[in-house]
N, C-alpha and C positions, 0 to 999 in steps of 0.2 A: 672419072676417077672414083674407084671403089672406097667406100667408107671402112676405115681401119681403126681398130682399137689400139690404145697404147699397150705395151707389153705387161702392164700390170693392172690389177683390179683397183678402182678407185675405193678408198676406204675413208670414212668420215672421221673427223677429230673427236677425241674423248673429251666431253665437256662435264661428265659427273661420274661418280663411282658405281652407279647402277648400270651394269653391262647388258641387261636384258633387252632394253630397247635398241641399244647399239648393235647387238648380235642380229636382231631382226632386220634393222636397216641394212646392215652390212650383207647379209644373205640375199636380200632383195637385189641390191645393186650388183653383186656378183652374177645373179640369175639373168638380170637384164644385159649385162655385158656378155655372157656366154652366148646369148642369142645374136647380138651384134657380130661376135667372133665367128659364129657359124656362117652368117650371111657373108661376111667379109671373105672367108676362105673359099666360098663358092663363086666369087666374082673375080678373084684374082689368085692364081695358083701359086706362082713364084717357084714352080717345080725346077725350071731351067736354072734359076738362079741358086737355088738350094743345092742342086747338084754341083754346080761350079764351086760354090763355097765349101762343100764337102771336100771336094778334090783339092782345092787350094790349101785348106787347113791341114789336110792329111799330108800332103807333100811337105808342108812347112814343118809338121811334126817329125817327119822322117829326117829333114835336114837338121833340126834341133838335136835330135837324138845322136846323130853322127858328130855334131859339134861337142856335145857334152862328153863324148869319149875322147876327143882329140885335143881339146884346147890346152894351150900352155899357160902358165901362171902369168907371164908378162902381157897376155892378152887382155887382162881384166882392167877396166877403167870405170869412170864414173859419170853419170849425168849431172846436170846443174842442179838438180834437186837432191843429189847425193846418193841416188839409187843407181846400181850399176847398169851400164849399157854394154850390149854385146854384139860381136859379129853376126850372131843369130839374129838379133833385132834387125840388122841392116839386111840380112838375108831375106827374112820374111817380107819386109816392107822395103828393103834396100835403103834403110836410112842410115844416117851417119853416127858414128861414135864420137861424141864430144871428148876431146882430148885435154880440156883445161884442168881437169882434176884426175890424177892418176892415183889409184888406190894402192895402199902400201903392199909390198909383196909379203907372202907367207911362206910357211914350210912348203917346199915342193912336193912332199908327200901328201899335203892336204888337198886331195884330188877334186873334191866338189867345188872348192874355191877357184880352180883353175879352168872351169868349163865354159866360160861365158863369152868371150869377146866377139866371136863370129856370128853368133846365132841371131840376134835380133834384127840387125839390118838385113842380113840374108834372108830371113824370114819374110820381112816386109817386102823386099824385092820380088821374092818368089810368088807371094800372094798376089801382088799387084799385077805381075805378068800373067799368071794363070787366070785371074778374072778377066782381063782384057782379051786374052786369047780364047776363052771358052765363051764370052759374050761379046762378040766383035761388033754387034749391030746396036749395042746399047750405049748411051752416053755414060761416061765413066768419071765418077767423083768418089775420092777416097780420103776419109779422115783417119789419119794415123799418127803414131807418136814421133816417128823419126824424120829427119831431113838429111841431105847429102853434103852439107856444108863442109864438114871436116874432112871428108873423103876426097873433096875436090882440091884440097891443099896438097902441097908437095909432101908433107909428113904423112898424108893418108893414103899415098899411092900403093904402098905395100899391102895394106889392109884391103883397099879396093880391089886389087888383083886377087887377093885370097877369097874375098866375097864372090866376085865374079866366077871364079873356078867352082866355088861350093854351090852356087846357084845352078850353073851349067851341069855340073855332075848330077845334082838331084833331078833335073829336067831329063837328062839322058837315061838315068836309071828307070824313070817311069815308062819311057818308051812310047808315049802316046802323042808326043809333040814332034811335028815335022820341021820345026824352025831350025836354022843353023845356030850355033852357039851365040850367046848373047855377048856383045862388047861391054867394055867397062862403062862407056857412055849409055848404053841401054840399061844398064844397072842403075846408074845415077838418076836417069829419067824415071825409072820405075819407083825408086825410093821417093822422088820428090812428087810423084803423083798423090802422095799422101798429105799434101799441104791444104786440102780443101777445108773450108770453114764449116761444112755442113749446113744445118739450118732446117727450116720448115717447108722448103720447096723442092720437089724432085727426088730423085733417089740418090742416096749417098751410102756407101759402104764404110764401115767402121771397123777398125783393126788395131788390136794390141798384138804386135808380132811375137812378143814374149811377155806374157802377164805373169808376174811373179819372179822377177829377175834373180832376187837373192835365193829363192827356192831353187831355181835352176843352178846357181852357183854351188849350193850344198848338196845337189843331187836329189832334191825333194820335189815337191809339186810345182808345176808351172803350166801354163796353157797358152795355146794359140787361140785367140778369141776374135771372131769374125761376125759382124752383124750387117744387116742391110735396113736402112731407113727409107720409108715412103712417106712423103709429106710429113717428116718429122716422127713418124711412129715406127717402132721396131716391128719388122714383118718376118724376119727369119734370123736365126742365130746358130752359130756352130762353135763348139768348144772342143779343141783337140787337146787331150791330157795325157801325154806320153808316159807318165809315171804313175797315174791313177790305177790302183788295182781294178780288175773287172768285178771282183767281189766287193761287198760292203766294207766301208772303213769305219762303221760305226763302233762305239767304245766297247760294246759287248760282243763284237764279232772277233773270231779267231784268225789271226793273220800268219802267214808263212812267207819266208823269203822266196819260196817257189811260187807264189801267187802270180798269175799272169798280169801284166800291166799293159796299159795304152787304151784309153777309152776315147771314142768320138761320140759326142752328144750333139743332136741337132733338132731343131725345132722350127715350125712354120705356122704362122698365125692360123688358128682355127683347126690345126691338124694334129695337135699334140707333140710330145718330146719323145725321141728315141734315142737309144744307145746301141752302139756296136764296137767291137774292138777295132783298133787302128789297123789290124791285119785284114779286116774286111769281113768279119763274121756277119750273119744275118742280123739285121737290126731288131731290137725288142723295145717295145713301147714301155715307158717308165712313168712312174707317178709319185708325187711327194708322199711323205709320211701322213697318215690318217689319224694319228694319235690326237686325242682330245685332252689327255691328262698331262699337265705341264710336268708332273713328276716322272713320267716316262719319257719326256722329250730329252733329246741331246742337242747341244748347242755348238754351232761352229763359229769361229772367229779367226781373225788374221794371226798367223804365226808371229809376226813381228809386233811388239808393243809399240814401236814407233808408228805403226800403220793404224792403230785403233786403240781406244781407251779400255784396257782390259778391266780396270777397276770398275768403270761404269757398267760394263758388260756383266760383271760379277754382282753388282747390286740389282740389276734388272732380273738376272737369273734367280737371286734369292727372292725377290718380291714374288716372281712368277711360281716358284716352287720347284725349279728345276734341280734335280738331285745329282745328276751325273756332272762330272768336271768337263770343262769345255774341250772340245776338238779343235786344235790350232793347226791350220795348214795355209799354205800361201796360194795366192791367185784365185781366178775364177773357177779353178777346180772345186771350190766350195759349192759354187752354184750347181755344178754337175752332180756332185755327190748328194746334195739336197734334193735334186730333181728325182733321184731314184730312191729316196727315203732313207739314206744313210743317217741323217740327222733330221730334226724338225724346225730348228731355228738357225738363222745366221744373223749376227749383229755386227755393224761396222760403224764406229764413231770415230772419225779422224780427229787429230789434234786441231785446235783453233787455228784458223787462217788457211787451212788446207782445202783446195777446191777439187772436187771429184772431176775426173775426166770422163767423157761418154764411153771411151773405148775400154774403160775398166769395169763397165756394167752392162753394156747394151746386149751383148750376146747371152751373158748370164742370165739377165733379166728375163728374156723370153724363153730360155730354156727352163726355167723355174715355172713361170706363168702357164706355159702350155702344158706343164706336167701337173697343173692344178693348184700351184702355190701362189702367194700374194707378195709383191715387192713394193714397198713404200718408203718415204722418208720418215724421220721420227715423229712427224705430225700426222701421219697417215696419208700424205699426198702422193699421187702418182709421180714417178720419175719422169721428168720432161727432157727428152732428147732432141728437141727441136730448136734449142736455143745456141747452137754452135758446138764448140769443142768441150765445153764445160757444162757440169751439172750444177745448177744453183738450187740447193735444197735445204730443208730444215734439219740441221744438226747432224743427221747420220742416216743409215740405211738399215731397214730391218726386213727380214725375210722369213715367212713361215707358211704354214697351211691355213685355209680359210677359217677353221674351227678355232685355232689358237690365236689368230690375229687380234680380236678385240681385247682379250686379257693381256696379250703382249704389248699392245699400245698403251694400255692402262698402266702397266708396270713401267714402261719407258717414260711416260709422262711424270709419273711420281718420282722416279729416280732422277730425272732431269731437274724437276723442281727442287728436290733436295740438293742436288749438286749445286745449283745456281744460287740457293739461299745460303749456302755455306761459304760463298765466295766474299 
């Protein structure tokens, strides 16, 4: 088994206010890890797996785009954690839409709010099927968000039929699959393949069939996020971002409603990160921002205040000297935008008691790190994807380039200390 690095660079904790020794140590560790990454990529290519992942995520994006245009208001429901679940969620992973909580209906003219029910489950089912079809000789383990429990109930049969048709229509439109139409039972099985617990042994695919469900509902940013773990390390990742412009979304960029949208980011350990349009343009290699001056850096954070502590991010930005207002967007599209230099920093500090899931960060993590960035928790520790379905980490997640990370960690620690002392 080849030696494989984690998807992020190891960063030492800040123990004093003198950052010069810290910068030196940080740079040396990054250099050593770069050598390991180069060795790793030469001994295990993952080319076949990356091609399959790109195909699966691209088809799931096509499915979700269709659902966004067609969904009815009555389709919108909610997960147990109060975030919406969609038929698209089932379609990508073919998982279930929990029906225990029905979200209140809104004005029928509020189109963005009506777009979600079919996408997630359908997306999960589709990705599950495509990966198994493209990689038939490999053992298959999938760690994903949804399951088929509610779809197996009598009340879920209509939704199941719609999901099955949506998945079959998407496969038929691609034209590269020779299999006959999937049955409803095929779809249920495909969804439930996502029940794996993951871990530190073997290969595990990690999927969020629609990351950023509320963005999907609003017609804003969302992503299909797919990664592969080998012995607990992220070795490849794909982000399909159907609504992300191909041009920069940085605060100083000029935007137009005519900007072409739909980006596919993909990365493989030791091989860099690439971006292409979802329509299939030639891929181009991307790299994170190289800015060293915090005053020139722009900052990404979650759109929803319920997903991250905006006041803490504001305190950190102020200490760091960031001048620009934060760019707030949903989903792991932030990781993709950061990987191509649209911004320089991403901060995520969930509310107390929230546990991060591995599918919310695995693909984005390697997309950024292979583009030259660094991803750690708030203490500078690597994200550990080997412990099952959850990430147990210190306080939050921070992402930036190698040059800004030492000063960013210092600002994070000072802001957290101030916050804790005020409690």
